[in-house]
TINUPA-131134 format. One line per field, with one value per residue: x, y, z of N, C-alpha, C in turn; residue number from 1. Coordinates in steps of 0.05 Angstrom, whole numbers. Each point is the difference from the previous one (the first is absolute). Example, Ala and Ser with C-alpha at 12.3 -4.5 7.8 and 13.67 -1.06 7.14 Angstrom:
BEGIN
n.x: (264 | -7)
n.y: (-114 | 21)
n.z: (156 | -14)
ca.x: (-18 | 16)
ca.y: (24 | 24)
ca.z: (0 | 1)
c.x: (18 | -15)
c.y: (24 | 22)
c.z: (0 | 14)
n: (1 | 2)
//
This chain:
BEGIN
n.x: (19 | -14 | 23 | -9 | -8 | 16 | 17 | -13 | 4 | 21 | 3 | -14 | 19 | 21 | -10 | 2 | 0 | -28 | 0 | 21 | -14 | -16 | 24 | 1 | -23 | 0 | -15 | -19 | -13 | 12 | 19 | -20 | -9 | 14 | -23 | 3 | -4 | 13 | 15 | 2 | 5 | 22 | 5 | 1 | 9 | 20 | -2 | -5 | 14 | 6 | 23 | -7 | -1 | -8 | -22 | 1 | -3 | -16 | -15 | -2 | 0 | -10 | 16 | -24 | -12 | -19 | 2 | -5 | 11 | 7 | -17 | 3 | 16 | -15 | -25 | 11 | 9 | -22 | 7 | 13 | 4 | -1 | 9 | 19 | 2 | -22 | 2 | 25 | 3 | -22 | 13 | 27 | -12 | -16 | 20 | 14 | -19 | 2 | 25 | -10 | 0 | -9 | -13 | -7 | -4 | -13 | -10 | -1 | -5 | -3 | 3 | 24 | 2 | 6 | -2 | -16 | 4 | 10 | 1 | -23 | -17 | 11 | -10 | -23 | -4 | 5 | -13 | -9 | 19 | -16 | 11 | -2 | -15 | 14 | -23 | -9 | -12 | 27 | -6 | 5 | -12 | -22 | -3 | 5 | -15 | 22 | -10 | -5 | -18 | -23 | -9 | -20 | -15 | -9 | -13 | -14 | 5 | -5 | -16 | -14 | 7 | -13 | -23 | 2 | 3 | -17 | -10 | -23 | -7 | -3 | -22 | 4 | -14 | 17 | 3 | 25 | 13 | 21 | 17 | 15 | 23 | -8 | -19 | -12 | -14 | -11 | -23 | -17 | -21 | -5 | -27 | 3 | -24 | 6 | -9 | 7 | -14 | -17 | 2 | -7 | -18 | 0 | -2 | -15 | -17 | -3 | -2 | -23 | -2 | 7 | -14 | -11 | 4 | 22 | -3 | 22 | 6 | 8 | -29 | 1 | -17 | -18 | -13 | -15 | -8 | -8 | -6 | -24 | -9 | -24 | 16 | 11 | -29 | 18 | 1 | -22 | -4 | -10 | -11 | -3 | -12 | -15 | -2 | -13 | -3 | 21 | -23 | -1 | -10 | -5 | -2 | -19 | -11 | 10 | -11 | -1 | -9 | -18 | -12 | 3 | -6 | -12)
n.y: (-23 | 16 | 13 | 20 | -18 | -13 | 21 | -2 | -30 | 4 | 24 | -16 | -20 | 11 | 17 | 24 | -24 | -5 | 3 | -13 | -17 | 10 | 4 | -29 | -12 | 23 | -24 | 14 | -2 | 27 | -10 | 10 | -14 | 20 | 17 | 12 | 24 | 10 | -21 | 7 | 28 | 0 | -20 | 16 | 17 | -15 | -5 | 22 | 7 | -25 | 7 | -22 | 13 | 26 | -9 | -20 | 21 | 13 | -24 | -1 | 31 | -9 | 0 | 3 | -18 | 7 | -10 | -23 | 11 | -23 | 19 | 8 | -26 | -9 | 11 | -6 | -25 | 6 | 26 | -7 | -24 | 24 | 16 | -23 | 2 | 8 | -22 | -2 | 21 | -11 | -23 | 5 | 16 | -24 | -12 | 19 | -4 | -24 | 5 | 23 | 23 | 0 | -20 | 15 | 20 | -16 | -12 | 22 | 1 | -25 | -11 | 8 | -19 | -12 | -20 | 15 | -1 | -26 | 5 | 16 | -18 | -19 | 10 | 6 | -28 | -4 | 18 | -14 | -13 | -16 | -4 | 23 | -3 | 18 | 17 | -1 | 21 | 8 | -5 | 23 | 11 | -24 | 5 | 28 | -11 | -8 | 24 | -17 | -12 | 9 | -18 | 19 | -17 | 6 | -18 | 15 | 24 | -13 | -15 | 25 | 15 | -18 | 1 | 20 | -3 | -16 | -6 | 15 | -23 | -1 | -11 | -13 | 20 | 15 | -8 | -9 | 23 | -10 | 20 | -18 | 14 | 15 | -10 | -4 | 11 | -20 | 15 | -22 | 16 | -23 | 8 | -23 | 4 | -20 | -22 | -9 | -4 | 24 | -3 | -19 | 13 | 13 | -18 | -14 | 19 | 3 | -23 | -2 | 21 | -12 | -20 | 24 | -8 | 8 | 21 | -8 | 20 | 23 | -2 | -4 | -15 | 11 | -22 | 13 | -15 | 29 | -22 | 1 | -5 | -17 | 13 | 18 | -5 | -12 | -17 | -11 | 24 | 4 | 18 | -18 | -21 | 19 | 11 | -24 | 7 | -3 | 11 | 18 | -9 | 19 | 7 | 19 | -10 | -17 | 18 | 20 | -17 | -13 | 29 | 3 | -21 | 14)
n.z: (-1 | -11 | 8 | -16 | -19 | 7 | -4 | -28 | -3 | 9 | -16 | -20 | 2 | 2 | -15 | 9 | -19 | 6 | 28 | -13 | -12 | 17 | 4 | -14 | 9 | 6 | -1 | -18 | 21 | -6 | -21 | 5 | -23 | -9 | -1 | -18 | 8 | -21 | 13 | 24 | -3 | -14 | 22 | 20 | -12 | -7 | 25 | 8 | -22 | 11 | 0 | -15 | -26 | 3 | 14 | -20 | -20 | 22 | 5 | -24 | 7 | 16 | 26 | 16 | -12 | 2 | -26 | 11 | -22 | -17 | -8 | 22 | 4 | -15 | 9 | 19 | -19 | -11 | 3 | -25 | 17 | 15 | -18 | -8 | 25 | -9 | -10 | -9 | -3 | -9 | -6 | -4 | -14 | -9 | -3 | -15 | -20 | 3 | -2 | -17 | -3 | 22 | -13 | -22 | 14 | 21 | -20 | -4 | 22 | -3 | 16 | 0 | -19 | 15 | -19 | -3 | 25 | -8 | -23 | -4 | 17 | -17 | -26 | 18 | 11 | -27 | -7 | 19 | -21 | 3 | -24 | 6 | -19 | -18 | -8 | -22 | -18 | -1 | -22 | -12 | 22 | -1 | -26 | 13 | 19 | 13 | 6 | 24 | -13 | 15 | -27 | 3 | -9 | -24 | 3 | -20 | 18 | 17 | -12 | -11 | 20 | 13 | -14 | 2 | 27 | 5 | -27 | 14 | 3 | 22 | -7 | 24 | 10 | 10 | 29 | -6 | -3 | 10 | -1 | 9 | 15 | -19 | 9 | -19 | 18 | -12 | 9 | 8 | 3 | 21 | 8 | 5 | 0 | -19 | 0 | -25 | -27 | 4 | 27 | -8 | -13 | 24 | 14 | -18 | 3 | 26 | 6 | -14 | 12 | 24 | -6 | -10 | -19 | 7 | -25 | -5 | 17 | 2 | 3 | 24 | -7 | 23 | 8 | 12 | 15 | 9 | 11 | 11 | 20 | -7 | -16 | 23 | -7 | 19 | -18 | -10 | 5 | -20 | 12 | 25 | -19 | -8 | 21 | 1 | -22 | -14 | 11 | -8 | 22 | 6 | 24 | -4 | 24 | -24 | -11 | 22 | 16 | -19 | -7 | 29 | -7 | -20)
ca.x: (-21 | 13 | -1 | -16 | -28 | 12 | -5 | -28 | -16 | 5 | -11 | -30 | -10 | 12 | -3 | -22 | 3 | -23 | 3 | 26 | -8 | -16 | 19 | 9 | -18 | -16 | -25 | -20 | -31 | -26 | 7 | -26 | 5 | -13 | -10 | -1 | -28 | -15 | -8 | -29 | -21 | -3 | -12 | -31 | -10 | -2 | -17 | -22 | -10 | 0 | 22 | 15 | 32 | 18 | 5 | 22 | 32 | 10 | 9 | 28 | 21 | 8 | 17 | -17 | -25 | -19 | -9 | 15 | -15 | 15 | 4 | 11 | 33 | 0 | 0 | 19 | 22 | -10 | -19 | -25 | -16 | -23 | -22 | -5 | -13 | -18 | -13 | 19 | -6 | -26 | -7 | 14 | -12 | -27 | 17 | 10 | -29 | -13 | 16 | 1 | 24 | 15 | 14 | 21 | 27 | 12 | 21 | 21 | 19 | 9 | 31 | 23 | 6 | 23 | 18 | 4 | 15 | 24 | 20 | 5 | 13 | 29 | 14 | 3 | 25 | 29 | 5 | 2 | 28 | 1 | 21 | 27 | 8 | -6 | -16 | -5 | -20 | 7 | 15 | 23 | 12 | 3 | 20 | 22 | 22 | 6 | -9 | -23 | -27 | -23 | -17 | -23 | -21 | -30 | 2 | 10 | 25 | 22 | 1 | 12 | 29 | 16 | 2 | 13 | 30 | 10 | -2 | -24 | -18 | -28 | -21 | -16 | 13 | 21 | -6 | 21 | 26 | 15 | 27 | 12 | 26 | 5 | -13 | -27 | -16 | -30 | -18 | -35 | -14 | -29 | -10 | -18 | -18 | -11 | 9 | -17 | -10 | 18 | 26 | 22 | 7 | 16 | 22 | 14 | 11 | 29 | 19 | 9 | 12 | 31 | 14 | 7 | 23 | 17 | 25 | 24 | 7 | 25 | -10 | -4 | -28 | -9 | -30 | -12 | -34 | -3 | -27 | -8 | -24 | 4 | 17 | 14 | -8 | 6 | -26 | 0 | -5 | 20 | 18 | 20 | 17 | 12 | 19 | 24 | 19 | 22 | -6 | 14 | -26 | -3 | -20 | 6 | 16 | 24 | 12 | 23 | 22 | 9 | 18 | 24 | 16 | 18)
ca.y: (21 | 28 | 10 | 21 | -11 | -12 | 26 | 11 | -16 | 3 | 21 | -1 | -16 | 1 | 27 | 17 | 5 | 17 | 27 | 10 | -2 | 20 | 21 | -1 | -4 | 12 | -4 | 17 | -18 | 19 | 19 | 4 | 19 | 28 | 4 | 35 | 3 | -2 | -26 | -12 | 9 | -13 | -33 | 5 | 8 | -18 | -24 | 17 | 6 | -24 | 7 | -22 | -2 | 14 | -17 | -18 | 10 | 12 | -19 | -15 | 11 | -1 | -27 | -24 | 2 | -14 | -23 | -22 | -14 | -9 | 16 | 20 | 4 | 2 | 27 | 20 | -3 | 5 | 22 | 2 | -25 | 11 | 7 | -13 | -21 | 14 | -20 | -4 | 28 | 2 | -26 | 17 | 29 | -3 | -5 | 24 | 16 | -16 | 12 | 23 | 21 | 0 | -26 | -3 | 14 | -17 | -24 | 10 | 15 | -23 | 9 | -13 | -25 | -6 | -7 | 25 | 20 | -10 | 11 | 31 | -4 | -5 | 19 | 19 | -9 | 3 | 24 | 11 | -8 | -27 | -14 | 18 | 5 | 24 | -10 | 18 | -8 | 9 | -25 | 7 | -2 | -21 | -18 | 18 | 0 | -21 | 1 | -12 | 15 | -14 | 19 | 2 | 11 | -15 | -30 | 0 | 13 | -21 | -16 | 11 | 5 | -30 | -8 | 18 | 2 | -23 | -22 | -16 | -4 | -8 | 23 | 18 | 22 | 0 | 18 | 7 | 2 | 6 | -5 | -9 | -7 | -4 | -23 | 6 | -17 | 1 | -16 | -1 | 1 | -4 | -8 | -26 | 1 | -23 | -21 | -11 | 13 | 24 | 8 | -19 | 9 | 24 | -11 | -15 | 19 | 16 | -23 | -3 | 22 | 0 | -21 | 6 | 10 | 29 | 4 | 14 | 30 | 15 | 1 | -25 | 1 | -19 | 6 | -8 | 0 | 11 | -8 | -2 | -14 | -29 | -25 | -13 | -20 | -29 | -17 | -14 | 19 | 2 | 26 | -2 | -18 | 12 | 19 | -21 | 0 | 25 | 26 | 29 | 11 | 12 | 18 | 24 | 8 | -5 | 7 | 17 | -18 | -14 | 16 | 13 | -24 | -3)
ca.z: (1 | 1 | 28 | 2 | 4 | 26 | 21 | 7 | 14 | 35 | 12 | 2 | 25 | 28 | 13 | -5 | -28 | -10 | 12 | -13 | -28 | 1 | -6 | -33 | -13 | 23 | -13 | 9 | -8 | -1 | -22 | -16 | -24 | -6 | -28 | -1 | 4 | -25 | -9 | 15 | -12 | -27 | 4 | 8 | -23 | -16 | 8 | 0 | -22 | -11 | -17 | 1 | -10 | 24 | 27 | -4 | -5 | 23 | 15 | -15 | 2 | 32 | 9 | -3 | -13 | 21 | -5 | -12 | -24 | -14 | -21 | 12 | -10 | -28 | 0 | 8 | -17 | -21 | 10 | -24 | -2 | 11 | -24 | -17 | 16 | 15 | 17 | 24 | 11 | 11 | 19 | 17 | 7 | 14 | 28 | 18 | 16 | 18 | 17 | 8 | 6 | 28 | 1 | -21 | 12 | 17 | -16 | -21 | 23 | 23 | 12 | -18 | 10 | 13 | -20 | -13 | 19 | 6 | -15 | 12 | 21 | -3 | -10 | 20 | 18 | -14 | -3 | 30 | 5 | 20 | -8 | 2 | -30 | -16 | -19 | -22 | -17 | -25 | -17 | -7 | 27 | 4 | -19 | 0 | 27 | 16 | 33 | 7 | -2 | -12 | -14 | 6 | -19 | -5 | -11 | -31 | -5 | 14 | -20 | -19 | 10 | 6 | -29 | -16 | 9 | 20 | -12 | 4 | -28 | 6 | -7 | 18 | 12 | 21 | 22 | 15 | -11 | 18 | 1 | 26 | -10 | -27 | -8 | -6 | 15 | -10 | 19 | -4 | 27 | 5 | 24 | -3 | 22 | 1 | -15 | -17 | -18 | -6 | 14 | -8 | -24 | 5 | 2 | -29 | -17 | 14 | -3 | -30 | -6 | 11 | -19 | -26 | -13 | 6 | -17 | 10 | -2 | 14 | 30 | 13 | -1 | 8 | 4 | 31 | 10 | 31 | 4 | 23 | 9 | 9 | -14 | 18 | 24 | -6 | -8 | -29 | -23 | -23 | 0 | 16 | -8 | -24 | 12 | 12 | -22 | -1 | -15 | 6 | 9 | 27 | 13 | -5 | 22 | 2 | -27 | 3 | 8 | -28 | -17 | 8 | 1 | -26)
c.x: (23 | 8 | -15 | -28 | -2 | -11 | -23 | -22 | 4 | -10 | -30 | -11 | 9 | -2 | -30 | -3 | -22 | 11 | 23 | -9 | -19 | 12 | 4 | -35 | -28 | -26 | -22 | -31 | -21 | 8 | -16 | 10 | -19 | -13 | -7 | -34 | -12 | -5 | -27 | -26 | -11 | -15 | -29 | -19 | -10 | -17 | -29 | -13 | 2 | 17 | 18 | 29 | 17 | 6 | 22 | 25 | 11 | 10 | 27 | 23 | 6 | 14 | -12 | -26 | -17 | -15 | 20 | -9 | 18 | 1 | 12 | 27 | -1 | -8 | 23 | 18 | -10 | -30 | -22 | -19 | -27 | -21 | -14 | -21 | -21 | -18 | 15 | 0 | -19 | -1 | 18 | -11 | -23 | 15 | 1 | -25 | -8 | 19 | -4 | 21 | 16 | 15 | 26 | 21 | 13 | 15 | 20 | 21 | 6 | 35 | 14 | 8 | 30 | 25 | 9 | 14 | 27 | 21 | 9 | 14 | 27 | 15 | 7 | 23 | 22 | 3 | 6 | 28 | -1 | 22 | 27 | 17 | -13 | -21 | -3 | -20 | 9 | 17 | 28 | 24 | 11 | 23 | 26 | 21 | 6 | -5 | -23 | -23 | -23 | -17 | -24 | -18 | -22 | 13 | 11 | 27 | 23 | 1 | 20 | 33 | 13 | 5 | 24 | 33 | 11 | -10 | -26 | -15 | -34 | -20 | -15 | 18 | 13 | -9 | 24 | 30 | 23 | 30 | 15 | 23 | 5 | -16 | -32 | -22 | -36 | -16 | -24 | -8 | -24 | -3 | -20 | -15 | -16 | 3 | -20 | -6 | 20 | 24 | 22 | 8 | 20 | 29 | 18 | 9 | 27 | 23 | 9 | 15 | 27 | 10 | 1 | 33 | 12 | 20 | 21 | 7 | 24 | -3 | 4 | -27 | -8 | -34 | -13 | -30 | -6 | -28 | -7 | -25 | 0 | 16 | 18 | -10 | 1 | -21 | 4 | -8 | 16 | 21 | 24 | 18 | 22 | 28 | 30 | 21 | 15 | -9 | 6 | -26 | 6 | -19 | 10 | 18 | 29 | 18 | 21 | 31 | 13 | 15 | 26 | 17 | 12 | 26)
c.y: (29 | 8 | 20 | -10 | -15 | 19 | 13 | -16 | -1 | 28 | 2 | -14 | 7 | 33 | 12 | 9 | 20 | 28 | 16 | 8 | 25 | 27 | 6 | 6 | 14 | 1 | 17 | -15 | 20 | 18 | 0 | 15 | 22 | 4 | 28 | 4 | 7 | -27 | -3 | 15 | -12 | -22 | 8 | 12 | -22 | -24 | 18 | -4 | -28 | 2 | -24 | -4 | 20 | -12 | -20 | 13 | 16 | -20 | -17 | 14 | -1 | -24 | -23 | 0 | -12 | -23 | -25 | -15 | -5 | 18 | 28 | 9 | 8 | 29 | 19 | 3 | 13 | 15 | 3 | -18 | 10 | 5 | -23 | -29 | 12 | -23 | -9 | 29 | 2 | -14 | 13 | 21 | -9 | -15 | 21 | 18 | -19 | 3 | 19 | 22 | -12 | -26 | -3 | 23 | -13 | -20 | 12 | 18 | -18 | 0 | -16 | -30 | 1 | -1 | 30 | 14 | -8 | 15 | 28 | 0 | -6 | 25 | 25 | -4 | 2 | 32 | 11 | -5 | -16 | -16 | 13 | 5 | 21 | -13 | 20 | -14 | 13 | -24 | 11 | 3 | -24 | -15 | 12 | -6 | -22 | -9 | -21 | 14 | -19 | 19 | -2 | 11 | -25 | -31 | -1 | 11 | -15 | -19 | 9 | -1 | -30 | -11 | 16 | -2 | -25 | -25 | -16 | -5 | -11 | 22 | 16 | 22 | -7 | 18 | 9 | -4 | 12 | 1 | 2 | -14 | -9 | -21 | 8 | -26 | 5 | -15 | 6 | -4 | -5 | -8 | -19 | -3 | -28 | -23 | -5 | 21 | 26 | -2 | -25 | 9 | 23 | -12 | -9 | 28 | 10 | -21 | 6 | 29 | -2 | -23 | 5 | 3 | 24 | -9 | 8 | 23 | 2 | -2 | -27 | 0 | -28 | 2 | -13 | 4 | 6 | -11 | 4 | -15 | -26 | -23 | -7 | -12 | -30 | -17 | -12 | 20 | 1 | 21 | -8 | -21 | 9 | 15 | -17 | -7 | 25 | 25 | 23 | 16 | 12 | 18 | 33 | 7 | -8 | 11 | 17 | -24 | -10 | 16 | 5 | -29 | -5 | 9)
c.z: (-3 | 27 | 5 | 6 | 28 | 23 | 0 | 12 | 27 | 7 | 0 | 24 | 26 | 8 | -10 | -27 | -11 | 4 | -10 | -26 | -5 | -7 | -27 | -11 | 19 | -16 | 13 | -14 | -12 | -22 | -23 | -26 | -1 | -31 | 3 | 5 | -24 | -18 | 15 | -13 | -32 | 3 | 5 | -23 | -24 | 9 | 2 | -31 | -17 | -26 | -1 | -5 | 19 | 22 | -2 | -7 | 20 | 20 | -5 | 4 | 32 | -1 | -1 | -13 | 21 | 0 | -8 | -23 | -21 | -25 | 6 | -13 | -31 | -1 | 6 | -15 | -26 | 9 | -27 | 0 | 17 | -15 | -14 | 15 | 18 | 20 | 33 | 13 | 15 | 25 | 30 | 14 | 23 | 30 | 15 | 14 | 16 | 31 | 17 | 4 | 25 | 1 | -22 | 8 | 18 | -15 | -15 | 20 | 17 | 7 | -24 | 14 | 16 | -18 | -20 | 13 | 7 | -16 | 12 | 33 | 5 | -6 | 21 | 17 | -8 | 4 | 30 | 12 | 23 | -6 | 6 | -20 | -13 | -18 | -23 | -19 | -30 | -11 | -4 | 25 | 9 | -13 | -5 | 23 | 6 | 28 | 5 | -2 | -13 | -15 | 4 | -25 | -5 | -8 | -25 | -2 | 10 | -23 | -21 | 3 | -3 | -29 | -16 | 11 | 17 | -5 | 4 | -22 | 11 | -6 | 21 | 18 | 27 | 23 | 11 | -18 | 15 | -12 | 25 | -7 | -27 | -10 | -4 | 9 | -18 | 16 | -4 | 34 | -4 | 30 | -1 | 22 | 10 | -16 | -21 | -21 | -11 | 11 | -10 | -29 | -3 | 12 | -17 | -18 | 9 | -13 | -29 | -9 | 6 | -15 | -30 | -10 | -1 | -21 | 10 | -9 | 9 | 35 | 10 | 16 | 21 | 4 | 20 | -2 | 20 | 3 | 32 | 5 | 2 | -13 | 23 | 26 | -11 | -6 | -27 | -20 | -27 | 4 | 22 | -8 | -31 | 14 | 14 | -21 | 4 | -18 | 13 | 15 | 29 | 7 | -4 | 27 | 5 | -29 | 9 | 11 | -27 | -12 | 13 | 3 | -30 | -3)
n: (1 | 2 | 3 | 4 | 5 | 6 | 7 | 8 | 9 | 10 | 11 | 12 | 13 | 14 | 15 | 16 | 17 | 18 | 19 | 20 | 21 | 22 | 23 | 24 | 25 | 26 | 27 | 28 | 29 | 30 | 31 | 32 | 33 | 34 | 35 | 36 | 37 | 38 | 39 | 40 | 41 | 42 | 43 | 44 | 45 | 46 | 47 | 48 | 49 | 50 | 51 | 52 | 53 | 54 | 55 | 56 | 57 | 58 | 59 | 60 | 61 | 62 | 63 | 64 | 65 | 66 | 67 | 68 | 69 | 70 | 71 | 72 | 73 | 74 | 75 | 76 | 77 | 78 | 79 | 80 | 81 | 82 | 83 | 84 | 85 | 86 | 87 | 88 | 89 | 90 | 91 | 92 | 93 | 94 | 95 | 96 | 97 | 98 | 99 | 100 | 101 | 102 | 103 | 104 | 105 | 106 | 107 | 108 | 109 | 110 | 111 | 112 | 113 | 114 | 115 | 116 | 117 | 118 | 119 | 120 | 121 | 122 | 123 | 124 | 125 | 126 | 127 | 128 | 129 | 130 | 131 | 132 | 133 | 134 | 135 | 136 | 137 | 138 | 139 | 140 | 141 | 142 | 143 | 144 | 145 | 146 | 147 | 148 | 149 | 150 | 151 | 152 | 153 | 154 | 155 | 156 | 157 | 158 | 159 | 160 | 161 | 162 | 163 | 164 | 165 | 166 | 167 | 168 | 169 | 170 | 171 | 172 | 173 | 174 | 175 | 176 | 177 | 178 | 179 | 180 | 181 | 182 | 183 | 184 | 185 | 186 | 187 | 188 | 189 | 190 | 191 | 192 | 193 | 194 | 195 | 196 | 197 | 198 | 199 | 200 | 201 | 202 | 203 | 204 | 205 | 206 | 207 | 208 | 209 | 210 | 211 | 212 | 213 | 214 | 215 | 216 | 217 | 218 | 219 | 220 | 221 | 222 | 223 | 224 | 225 | 226 | 227 | 228 | 229 | 230 | 231 | 232 | 233 | 234 | 235 | 236 | 237 | 238 | 239 | 240 | 241 | 242 | 243 | 244 | 245 | 246 | 247 | 248 | 249 | 250 | 251 | 252 | 253 | 254 | 255 | 256 | 257 | 258 | 259 | 260 | 261 | 262)
//
């Protein structure tokens, strides 16, 4: 087993792991989505006027559509389909009228799911200098310096830089890029809250990212999976069995120690 994975298992099972982890991922349960007052006024007007096309067009622009319906994803990707499919629009609008204005508002402003908070919270933690390493968001600055530094930006921007400069070939975005002692560390971050289904897929995604081919460049590159949650609980779960192998998996709480060991 990887020594840092072993340390992570010990940390999770012998200390106040969750209490410490809250410093990295200070979850909030009441982060309701906000919508503009103008949007609320338009929605009330369209419902009152029974303006089916405008109701659906407006709701498709929101972060969350109030109905679970298989046809919604298509309409989001092809707005012109609204005018071409009146029966579908009438059917969806009918369900909106049945819900009523207040319930629709409640549904489209419902709190952000926990898994949507993970990436931003991890970036906030990095920017707090918790690792004791300077951070920057400017690509030119990061690439031109030889100082130890964490590059903090969007997943797609990190992927672009890693692809263009560090031999990264995987199609997924990254959560972590750091230069430490002249080495480049590429990382993927997950907080795995349970076993099975989507969480197993998230775990497999992280392992796939760090196992992907790195094309040789002038840089010495290593990949890590910065994972936290139930995978460190001993048992017969797929996650725990998988980390028994020599995979570069560690808790965010050990990231600083890992980097300074390079």
